C-alpha positions in Angstrom: -43.7 30.7 -4.6 -42.8 28.9 -1.4 -45.3 31.1 0.5 -48.1 30.1 -1.7 -47.2 26.4 -1.5 -47.0 26.7 2.3 -50.4 28.2 2.4 -51.8 25.4 0.3 -50.2 22.8 2.5 -51.5 24.4 5.7 -55.0 24.6 4.2 -54.9 20.9 3.1 -53.4 19.8 6.4 -55.8 21.5 8.8 -58.8 20.7 6.5 -57.8 17.0 6.7 -57.3 17.2 10.4 -60.8 18.6 10.9 -62.4 16.3 8.4 -60.9 13.2 10.0 -61.7 14.2 13.6 -64.7 11.8 13.8 -62.4 8.9 13.0 -60.9 9.2 16.5 -63.7 6.9 17.7 -63.2 4.2 15.2 -59.9 2.3 15.9 -56.2 2.7 16.7 -55.2 3.0 13.1 -57.4 6.0 12.5 -56.2 7.6 15.7 -52.6 7.1 14.6 -53.3 8.8 11.2 -55.1 11.7 12.9 -52.3 12.2 15.4 -49.8 12.1 12.5 -51.7 14.8 10.6 -52.2 16.9 13.7 -48.5 16.9 14.6 -47.5 17.7 11.1 -50.1 20.6 10.9 -48.8 22.0 14.2 -45.2 21.7 13.0 -45.9 23.5 9.7 -47.9 26.2 11.5 -45.2 26.9 14.1 -42.6 27.1 11.4 -44.3 30.0 9.7 -42.6 33.4 10.2 -45.5 35.1 12.1 -46.1 32.3 14.5 -42.4 31.6 15.1 -41.6 35.2 15.8 -44.3 35.3 18.5 -43.1 32.1 20.1 -39.5 33.4 20.1 -40.5 36.1 22.5 -41.6 33.5 25.1 -39.7 30.3 24.5 -35.9 30.0 24.3 -34.6 27.9 21.4 -38.1 27.9 20.0 -36.7 27.2 16.5 -36.5 23.5 17.3 -40.2 23.2 18.2 -41.2 22.3 14.6 -38.5 19.6 14.8 -40.0 18.2 18.0 -43.4 18.1 16.4 -42.0 16.5 13.2 -40.5 13.7 15.4 -43.9 13.2 17.0 -45.5 13.0 13.6 -43.0 10.4 12.4 -43.6 8.4 15.5 -47.4 8.3 15.0 -46.8 7.5 11.3 -44.6 4.6 12.4 -47.4 3.4 14.7 -49.8 3.5 11.9 -47.5 1.4 9.7 -47.1 -1.1 12.5 -50.9 -1.4 13.0 -51.8 -1.9 9.4 -49.1 -4.5 8.8 -49.9 -6.4 12.0 -46.3 -5.8 13.2 -47.6 -5.2 16.7 -49.2 -8.7 16.7 -45.9 -10.4 15.9 -43.8 -8.1 18.2 -45.7 -7.6 21.5 -43.4 -4.7 22.7 -43.1 -2.9 19.4 -45.0 0.2 20.6 -42.8 0.5 23.6 -39.6 0.2 21.6 -40.9 2.7 19.0 -41.7 5.2 21.8 -38.3 4.6 23.4 -36.6 5.4 20.1 -38.6 8.5 19.5 -38.0 9.7 23.1 -34.3 9.0 22.7 -34.2 11.0 19.5 -35.9 13.9 21.2 -33.6 13.7 24.2 -30.6 13.6 21.9 -31.9 16.7 20.0 -32.4 18.6 23.3 -28.9 17.7 24.5 -27.3 18.7 21.2 -29.2 22.0 21.2 -28.0 22.8 24.7 -24.3 22.0 24.1 -24.2 23.7 20.7 -22.7 27.2 21.0 -25.3 29.8 20.0 -28.0 27.1 19.6 -29.2 25.3 16.4 -29.4 27.5 13.4 -32.2 26.6 11.1 -32.3 29.1 8.3 -30.1 28.9 5.2 -28.6 32.3 5.8 -27.6 31.5 9.3 -26.1 28.1 8.3 -24.2 29.5 5.4 -22.8 32.5 7.3 -21.0 30.6 10.1 -19.1 27.4 10.6 -21.2 24.5 11.7 -19.9 22.9 14.9 -19.9 19.1 15.2 -22.8 19.1 17.7 -25.0 21.1 15.2 -24.0 18.6 12.4 -24.9 15.7 14.7 -28.2 17.4 15.5 -29.2 17.4 11.8 -28.0 13.8 11.3 -30.1 12.6 14.2 -33.2 14.5 13.2 -33.2 13.8 9.5 -31.9 10.3 10.0 -34.9 9.4 12.2 -37.4 11.2 9.9 -35.9 9.9 6.7 -35.9 6.3 8.0 -39.5 6.4 9.0 -40.5 8.0 5.7 -38.4 5.4 3.8 -40.2 2.6 5.5 -43.5 4.2 4.8 -42.6 4.8 1.1 -41.7 1.2 0.6 -44.9 0.0 2.3 -47.1 2.3 0.2 -45.4 1.4 -3.1 -45.4 -2.4 -2.4 -49.1 -2.2 -1.3 -49.9 -0.1 -4.4 -48.5 -2.7 -6.7 -50.8 -5.4 -5.4 -53.9 -3.1 -5.0 -56.7 -3.3 -7.6 -56.5 -0.7 -10.4 -58.3 2.5 -9.6 -58.4 5.1 -6.8 -56.8 2.9 -4.2 -53.7 2.1 -6.3 -53.4 5.7 -7.6 -53.7 7.0 -4.0 -51.0 4.7 -2.7 -48.6 5.5 -5.5 -49.2 9.2 -4.9 -48.5 8.8 -1.2 -45.3 6.8 -2.0 -44.2 9.5 -4.4 -44.9 12.3 -1.9 -43.0 10.6 1.0 -40.1 9.7 -1.3 -39.7 13.4 -2.2 -39.6 14.3 1.5 -37.0 11.6 2.0 -35.0 13.1 -0.8 -35.2 16.5 0.8 -34.0 15.1 4.1 -31.0 13.4 2.4 -30.0 16.4 0.4 -30.3 18.8 3.4 -28.3 16.5 5.6 -25.6 16.1 2.9 -25.4 19.8 2.4 -25.0 20.5 6.1 -22.4 17.8 6.5 -20.4 19.1 3.5 -20.5 22.6 4.9 -19.4 21.3 8.3 -16.3 19.8 6.6 -15.5 23.0 4.9 -16.9 22.4 1.5 -18.5 25.5 0.0 -22.1 24.9 -0.6 -24.7 27.4 -2.1 -27.0 26.6 0.8 -28.9 29.9 0.7 -29.6 29.6 -3.0 -30.6 25.9 -2.7 -32.9 26.4 0.2 -36.0 27.7 -1.7 -35.8 24.8 -4.2 -35.3 22.2 -1.4 -38.2 23.6 0.6 -40.4 23.6 -2.5 -39.4 19.9 -3.0 -40.5 19.1 0.5 -43.7 21.1 0.3 -44.7 19.5 -3.1 -44.0 16.1 -1.6 -46.4 16.8 1.3 -49.1 18.1 -1.1 -48.8 15.0 -3.3 -49.0 12.8 -0.2 -52.1 14.6 1.0 -53.7 14.3 -2.4 -52.9 10.6 -2.3 -54.6 10.3 1.0 -57.8 11.8 -0.4 -57.9 9.8 -3.6 -59.0 6.5 -2.2 -61.6 8.2 0.0 -63.2 10.1 -2.9 -65.6 7.3 -3.8 -66.5 6.7 -0.2 -67.0 10.4 0.3 -69.6 10.5 -2.5 -71.5 7.6 -1.0 -71.4 9.3 2.5 -72.7 12.6 1.0 -75.5 10.7 -0.7 -76.3 8.8 2.5 -76.5 12.0 4.6 -78.7 13.6 1.9 -81.0 10.6 2.2 -81.1 10.8 6.0 -82.1 14.4 5.7 -84.8 13.6 3.1 -86.2 10.8 5.3 -86.2 13.0 8.4 -89.8 14.3 8.2 -91.4 10.9 8.0 -88.9 9.3 10.4 -89.6 12.1 12.9 -93.3 11.4 12.9 -92.6 7.7 13.5 -90.2 8.4 16.3 -92.7 10.6 18.1 -95.6 8.3 17.6 -93.8 5.0 18.2 -90.7 5.6 20.3 -90.1 1.9 20.7 -89.3 1.5 17.0 -86.1 3.5 17.4 -83.2 1.1 17.5 -80.8 3.4 19.3 -81.4 6.4 21.6 -81.0 10.0 20.5 -77.7 10.3 22.4 -76.2 7.4 20.5 -77.5 8.8 17.2 -75.6 12.1 17.8 -72.4 10.2 18.3 -72.9 8.3 15.1 -73.7 11.6 13.3 -70.1 12.5 14.0 -69.0 9.4 12.0 -68.5 6.7 14.6 -70.4 4.1 12.6 -70.8 3.7 8.9 -73.4 6.2 7.7 -74.8 3.5 5.4 -75.7 1.5 8.5 -77.4 4.5 10.0 -79.4 5.0 6.8 -80.4 1.3 6.8 -81.6 1.6 10.4 -83.7 4.6 9.6 -85.4 2.8 6.8 -86.2 -0.1 9.2 -87.5 2.3 11.8 -89.8 3.9 9.3 -91.0 0.6 8.0 -91.6 -0.7 11.5 -93.8 2.4 12.3 -95.7 1.9 9.0 -96.2 -1.8 9.9 -98.0 -0.7 13.1 -100.0 1.9 11.3 -101.2 -0.6 8.7 -103.8 -1.7 11.3 -105.3 1.8 11.2 -105.6 2.1 7.4 -109.2 1.3 6.3 -109.9 -0.7 3.2 -110.4 1.6 0.2 -108.5 4.5 1.8 -105.7 4.5 -0.7 -108.2 4.4 -3.6 -110.0 7.4 -2.1 -106.7 9.2 -1.7 -105.9 8.6 -5.4 -109.2 10.2 -6.3 -108.4 13.1 -4.0 -104.8 13.9 -5.1 -104.5 12.3 -8.5 -102.2 9.5 -9.7 -99.1 10.4 -7.6 -98.1 7.2 -5.9 -95.8 8.9 -3.3 -98.5 11.4 -2.4 -101.2 8.7 -2.2 -99.0 6.8 0.2 -98.4 9.9 2.3 -102.2 10.5 2.5 -102.7 7.0 3.7 -100.0 7.5 6.4 -101.6 10.8 7.5 -105.0 9.1 7.8 -103.6 6.1 9.7 -101.8 8.4 12.1 -104.9 10.5 12.7 -107.0 7.4 13.5 -104.2 6.0 15.8 -104.0 9.3 17.7 -107.8 9.5 18.0 -107.9 6.0 19.6 -109.8 4.4 16.7 -110.1 0.6 16.8 -107.7 -1.3 14.5 -109.2 -2.5 11.2 -109.1 -5.9 9.7 -108.4 -6.6 6.0 -107.4 -3.0 5.5 -105.3 -1.5 2.7 -101.6 -2.3 2.4 -98.6 0.0 1.9 -96.8 -0.1 -1.4 -94.3 -3.0 -1.6 -91.2 -1.6 -3.3 -88.7 -4.5 -2.6 -85.5 -4.5 -4.5 -82.3 -2.9 -3.1 -81.9 -0.5 -0.3 -81.4 2.3 -2.7 -84.9 1.7 -4.2 -86.4 1.7 -0.7 -84.6 4.9 0.2 -85.7 6.6 -3.0 -89.3 5.6 -2.5 -89.5 6.6 1.2 -87.7 9.9 0.5 -90.4 10.7 -2.1 -93.1 9.7 0.4 -91.4 11.8 3.1 -91.4 14.9 0.8 -95.0 14.3 -0.1 -95.9 14.0 3.6 -94.8 17.6 4.2 -97.4 18.9 1.7 -100.8 20.1 2.7 -102.8 17.4 0.9 -102.1 14.5 3.3 -103.3 16.3 6.4 -106.3 17.7 4.5 -107.2 14.2 3.2 -106.9 12.7 6.6 -109.2 15.4 8.1 -111.8 15.1 5.3 -111.8 11.2 5.4 -112.2 11.2 9.2 -115.1 13.7 9.2 -116.8 11.7 6.4 -116.5 8.5 8.3 -118.0 10.1 11.4 -121.1 11.1 9.6 
């Protein structure tokens, strides 16, 4: 059971790390979240049996590597909490103090590992089979004390914020994250209590309790990750829609970009960066609509009067295809060096919301890829030349 849960956690963690990679360019808050998830993913990966056995062959006392990564994850989580609560604004040296505390915890863990006879035992079988020296007990108190404190602060913040958040995905997500982190805090408290009790000579069924405790921690992490994804579900749908629209507009936008390079608001290099998620994709979609419309505005001077009516007779009553035929004709006349026309036809005026404009231009872009627009433009140009 624990193996299956661990596999689910690793899949969710690494999937979230990869999905949130573009957010590194946004702000310090997003970078702190990503660093938290990356450290936690590495900690869980290193703790798996296959990876840990390989590392054991090369690194002494490698069993504490997941603990070091867990401390790093807690530090970045604390930085995230400080950033979103404006704690850094009120306390100028907060980041330095938090780093100092985390470094002190790591230094303490290293020292306790070195002075503990036989090193730190991490499995339930090893802990239950031997007496726990005071230095080993202190190791677990320091480790779980730091992790538990950071998670308790985070739990309180998520729960308090969730109570004031509007009903819906955001509130549900915050409550799920608070529930998940509280389960991990409970795991840390129970594990520390069991180790201390065993250190003082109290018989504890550590080996039998370990699977349940690990399952509690793993379920807490899963719930927390689900909570992280819930508020983003609505935004994800809008982002997917926006990228689909960008793809649908690409044929028409590509023609405008090649014909009128000056209408492009940002160079191609910048666009590639934004494709990775630096800016809101909705803004990028809005700019693409503007760029297409700017190109069509220039082409309007090359659309003769009556051309759209002729296109309607040629292709039938399909507004998007008629518009595409007009664009193809105007492009052909522009490329042939024809003189601009006065009092020519005008493009369809959609107006309304951005979604209406995107839907219309997407239909025109799809129609522009068909054979009829190019055929109409060639036929109309030849007829005019006679």
